[in-house]
N, C-alpha and C positions, 0 to 999 in steps of 0.2 A: 342416295347418289343419283344424279340425273343421267338417264340413258341418252347417249348421243343419237340424234335422229334428224332426218330431213323434214323441214316444215314447208308447207305450201303457202309461202308468204303472200302471193297475189290474192289468194282466197281469204287468208287471215286478215290482210289489210282491208279488203272489201268489207268484211264483217265488222272490223273496228270502225270503219267510216260509217257503216250503218248505225252503230251504237252511239257515235259521238259527232257525226258530221265530218265533212272533209277538213274543216278548220281545227278539228280536235285530234288530228293524226299527222305526225311529222315523219316523213320517210325519204325525202330527198337526201342524197349522200352529203351534200355540202351543209345542209341544215342539221344533220345528225352530229356533225363535228362539235356543235355547241354542247352536246350532252355526253361526250366521250370520257369525261372525268369530272370529279368534284374538286374541292379545294386542294386535294393531294394530286398534283398534276403529273407526278412521276409515272403513274400507271394510267394507260389510256386504252379504251376499247369502245368502238362504236356499237350502239344497240342496233338491232334489226329494225326497230320502229319505236317511236316515242308517242305516247298518248297523253292528252291533256283533258282529263275529265273535269266536270264542274260539280258533280254530286256524288254522294255515297253510293247511290244506286248504279251510277255509271261505272264506278270503280268495281263494284260487285260483279257487274256483267263482264267487265274485262278480265277480272281474276278467274271467274267461272270459265270463260273461254280458254284461258291459259291452262286451267286445271284439266279441262276436257281434252285439250290438244297436247298436253305434256310440255308446254312452253315455259321456260324459266322467265321470271319477271323480277324487276328491281324497282323499289319505290325511291323517289327523289323529291326533295323539297326545293329549297332555293339553291342547292348545290354548293353550299359553303362549308360542308364537312371537311375535316382534315385527316381522315383515316381511310379514305377510299370506301366508305360505307355505301355510297350511292354509285359506285363504279359499276357500269354495265358489264355483263358477261356476254360471250358470243351467242348470237341468235336469241337475244332476249327481247322482251317487251319492257320498255322503261316507262313506268307510270309516274308522272310528275303531277304534283298538286298545285302548280303555279296559278291555276285559275280558280282555286277554291279559297277565296279570300273574303268570305262573309263573316262578320261578327254577328252571330246568330242571336245572342241574348246578352244583355247587361242587367244584372240583378244586384243593385247596390245594397239593398236591405240584407240579403244573404251573402254578400261579398263574393259573388261568382260571376264569371264571364264565360259564355260558351262560344267557341270559334271553330271555323273550318280549319283544316290542317295547313292550308297555304297562307294563313294570316301571318303577317310579319310580327316578330316579337315586340318591337317597339310600339306597334299600333295598339296593343292592349292597354299599355299605360296611357297613351294619348287619348284613348276612348273614355278613360275614367278619371284622368288627372284633374279635370275641372270640378269634379265632385269630391276631391280630396282622397283619391285612392291611387294605387299603383300596382304593377306586377313585378315581383321581386327578381326572378331569374333574369340576368342581364349579360349574356355572352358579349364578347367584344364585337361580334358581328350582328348585334341586335337590330341595327337599322336595315339589315337585309335578310337575316336568317328567319326561317319560318318556324311556327310553333310545332308543326308536325315533325320537322327535322329535330327540334329540341327534344321532343318526346322520344324519338327513335334513339338519340344519342345520350339522353339524360343530361343535357347541357347544364353547365353551371354559370359562372360569371363572377363579377366583383363582389356581389352581395351574398355569395353562397356560404361564407363563413358563419354569419348570424342567421340567415334565413333559409339555408339549404339549397339544393339543386332542383331541377325540374320536377322530379318525382314527389318532392314535398309540397308542390303547388298544383298537382293534377288530381282532381277528385273523381273524374269519370271519363270514359272513352267510348266512342262508337267505333267499332272495328269491322274491317273486312278481313276475314281469315282466309287462308290459302285455298279453300274449296269454293270460295265465292259467297259464303254465308255472311250475313250481317249480324253482329252481336254487340250488346251493350255490357260494359263492366263498370263497377263503381257506381257513382251517382252524383248527387249535389250536396251530400253531407260528408263530413270528414271520415266517419267510421261506418263501414257496412259489414254485416256478418259474412262468414264464409271465407274462402281463400282470397288473398289479395291479388286478384288477377290484374288490377290496374298497375300495381307495383311490379308485377311480373313482366308486363308488357313494356313499361317505360324502360328504355335502355336496351331493348332487344334488337335494335338496329335493323328492323324490317325483316327479320327472320321468322317472325310469328304472324305477320299480317301487316295491315296498314291502318293507322289511326286516321279517321276521316273527320271526326268532330271531337273536340277536347273541351272538357269542363275545367276551368281554371279557378284557383283561389286568388283573390286580390286582397291587398292589405291597405289599411289606413295610412295616409301620409304622416310621418312622424312630426311632432311639434317643432323639433329643432334638428338641424343637420350641420355638421362641421367636418371639414377635411383638414388633417394635419399632414404637412410634408416635412420630413426630416432627411437631410443628406449626410453621407458618410464617406470615409476614406477607403472603405472596403465593403464588398458584398457580404462578407462574413459578419461584419459588425451589424449590418442591417438585418441579417438573418437572426443574430443573437437578440436583437431588439424585439423581433416578432415573438420569440419564445418568452422573453421577459414580460411583454405586455399581456400575453395570454396567461402566463403564470401569476400575474398580479390579480387576476380575477376579472379583468375587463374583456368583454366580447364586442369588438367593433363590428360595424356592419360589413366592413371589408378592409383587407390589408393587401397591398400590392408592392412588389419590389421590381425595380428596373435597374440594370447595370449601365455602365458608362457607354457601351456601344449603343444600347437602346435609347438612352437619354439623348445622345447627339443625333441619332437617326430621326427621332420624332421632332426634335427642335429644328432640324433642317427642313422637315416636311410641313409640320403644322405650326411651328413657332409659338409655343404656348407662352414663352417668356417666364415660366415658373420653375423650370428645371435648370439647376446650375450645371453647366457643361463640364466643369472640372471635377465633379463628384464621381466617385467610383460606383456609387449606388444611391438611389433615393428610395424612401419608404413612404407610401401614401396610406394614410389611415383615415377611414371615414367612420364617424360616430353619429348615431342618431338616437332619438328618444326624447325624454322630457328635457326642457331647457336647463334645469339645474343639474341633471345627470350628465348632459353633454359638456357643460362648462367644467364640471369637476373632473371628468375623465380626460378632457383636453389637457388640463394642467398636469395630470398624472402621466399621460403619454409623453408630453414634452420632457418631463423630468426623467422618465425611463430612457428616452432616446438619448438624452445628454449623458446619462450614466453609462450608456453603451457606446459612446464615442461620436454622437451626432455633432457635426460641425455647426449646423444651424437648424432651427425648427421654426416653421411659419404655419399659420392656420388661416382658414377662410370659412366664413359662415354665409356670405352672400352667394346667391345662385350663380352669378356670372363667373366669379373667380373659381368656385368649385368646379364648374363645367370646364374651365381652362385647365385646371389641374388634372381632371380625368381625361381630357381630350387626347393628350399625348399617350396615355396608357391604352386607350381604346384603339389608337392608330398604330400601335407598336408593330404589329405583324406587317401591315402594309408598308410602314416606313422602312422596314428592313431591306426592301428593294432598293432603297437609296444607297446602301452601303455594300451591296453584294448583288451580282447578276442572278443568283439563285440562293434559296435557303430552304431548309427542311425543318419543320416544326415538330418537336416531340412533345409528349404529354404524359408525365408520370407523377406519382404522388409519393411523398415521404412523410414520416412523422415530423411534427414541428421541431422536436428536440434533435432531429438529425439534419436539420437544414444546413448548419454550418459545415458539418462533415461532408455532406453530399455536394455542396457548392465547391468545396476544395477539390473533391475527386473529379467533378465535372471539369474544372479548370485543368487538372492533370491530364484527363482524357483529351482535352482540346490541344494541349501541348504534344501529347503522344501522337495524335493523328494528324496534327498540323492544320487544323481548321479552327477558325475563330468561332466562338459560341456566344451569342447574345442571350442573356438571361432575363426573362420577363415571366413573372408568376404570381399566382394567387397565394401570397405568403401565409395568410392566416390558416389555410387548411393544407398547406404543404404541396399544392398543385403546381408543379414546375412546367414551364414552357420554354425549354432551351431551343434557340433558333440556330441551327448549324449553317454557317455561311460558306458557300462554295461556288464554283464555276462549272456548270454542267458541260461546257465545251471541252473541258480537260478530260481526256480518256481515263476511265476508271474512277473518276471523282465520285459519281453517284454511288457506286458499290461501296467505296470507303466510307462515305457519309452515312449510308444506311447501316453499315456495320457499327459505326460510332453511335448512331441513334440507338441501336440495339444494346450496346454496352451501357448506355445511360439507363435504359429500362431495367436491365439486369441489376444495376446498382440500386435502383429504387426498390426492387424486390428484396435484395439482400439486407436492406436496413429496415425491412418490415412494411414497405409501401406497396404500391400498385403500378401496373403498366399503363393505366389510363385513369384520368380524373374526370374528363368530360368530353374528350374527342372521340371516344369509342375505340373499338378494336378494328373493325372493318377488314380491309384487305391488307392493311399495313402491319398490324401487330399480331395477327392470328398465330404466327409461328412462335411467339413468345408466351402464349397462354400456358404452355406446359412448364415454363419457368415459375409460374405463380400458382398453378393448380395441379393436383395429382391426377392420375389417369381416372380414378374413381370420380373425382370432381367433374372432370370434363365429360365422362360418360353420363353422369346424372344430368348435366345440362343438355346433352344430346337427347336424352329421353324426353325432356320437356319440349325441345324443338320438334321432335318427330310426332308428338301428340298433335301439335298445331299444323305441322308442315311435313307430313309423312313422305311426300314425293320429293322433297328438297327443292321445290320450284321457287320458293320465296327467298330472294337474295342469296343464291348459292355461293359457296366459297368464302363466306365472310365469318368472322369471329373465331371459328374453330381451326386448329392446326391441320395442315395437310401432311402427307407422308414425307415431304421434303423437310430438311433440317434448316435451322436458322443460319447455319454456316453457308447455306446456298440461298439466303433470303433474297438476294438481288435478282435471282431467277427462279424464285420459288413457285410452286405449282398452284396457281389460282385458275380454276377451270375456265378456259376461254378468254383469259386475260393476259395479253402480252405485256412485257415490261420494257420501257424505253430508257 
């Protein structure tokens, strides 16, 4: 636990400017507003100061200064996170990797790329696509989210069904741990002896240190790619089709479902022309691999979709049409702003066999609480992203919406799922950790955290429950973080 104390900020800022130069330190009040939240805008807190390092050594010097002075610090990538993982705490140093955008090494022979933490996800594929390679993890925010943030949250994306999430594509990390030391874990080969410290760090949400350089695994571009789009009269029918496809032995590269609210929102905004507006749900299935395999599986999926009630099934092999089909899905979160002044995105996981049941119960919760819910999710691995639509200007709306989001997470746990698939726990879901884990589980995790972060200075108040209960979650106790 961090001891509350007064800091000599003029002296600290002077030292930070000595380390980084004046252009590497942000401290004007109006400029700090840019950094007071991440993609979860319901919680806001200005940091005391923001620093913009360019190198691992600079980050190490900043963290060492914080360690010596007892100053809490929070790491931030592109600020696209949706769980409050990069939310500042009171009187903290916010360390952002926005200027660490070097692709350090491309090694096509060994299929690796080494990047700084601030490199944008999509840049990795752009750097190697001309040689016939790509980077598989593709969050919806991939054109703006950073690799360092992906590592912190263990981000997924459309292709996580077949190819896995970020942890499956990270071979090694250069880290700055909370005492300011620089350490290397993993390497350039898939398997190294000893403890899997790389796997331990990926998904730790900045509580164990900062990844400054990341060694990534890249893949060969497949021989053939095809996208199948089926539309249905109910979301439940689309969910049943997902289970049937996996049950048939086919493992698509990705499977995504969007409901009618989402369909019309994205058509209003990006006008793909691919999504039938009267459909209650669409299912997008991407297949890749050998030409003969893709062709065979495309026919099987069309048949399975029709057997489960699909009204129509279309497919696309050409790159332009495939991109149109995916464009709407990638824009779904942003497009929700077209149909509601505010929305709250949740992120839970359920077994595929429970999809139909859970979708029905989410609809029942929507009716009970009186808020519309747009469903967009990675159907293949059961990763749900219900968007709860509301108007924050209505008194008490946020508290009710947050309570509804919590009920969805508890539902996921009850059917054998998880409270997060890729967005992380952060400041948003920490009070629900005890619904999923026992006290012994949480205590064990804390042991690990204290080995790396004994003073609790690295991203305090995140992941783990506080003494306040979830019933008071709208005003729950996150050290130094007011809720609006």
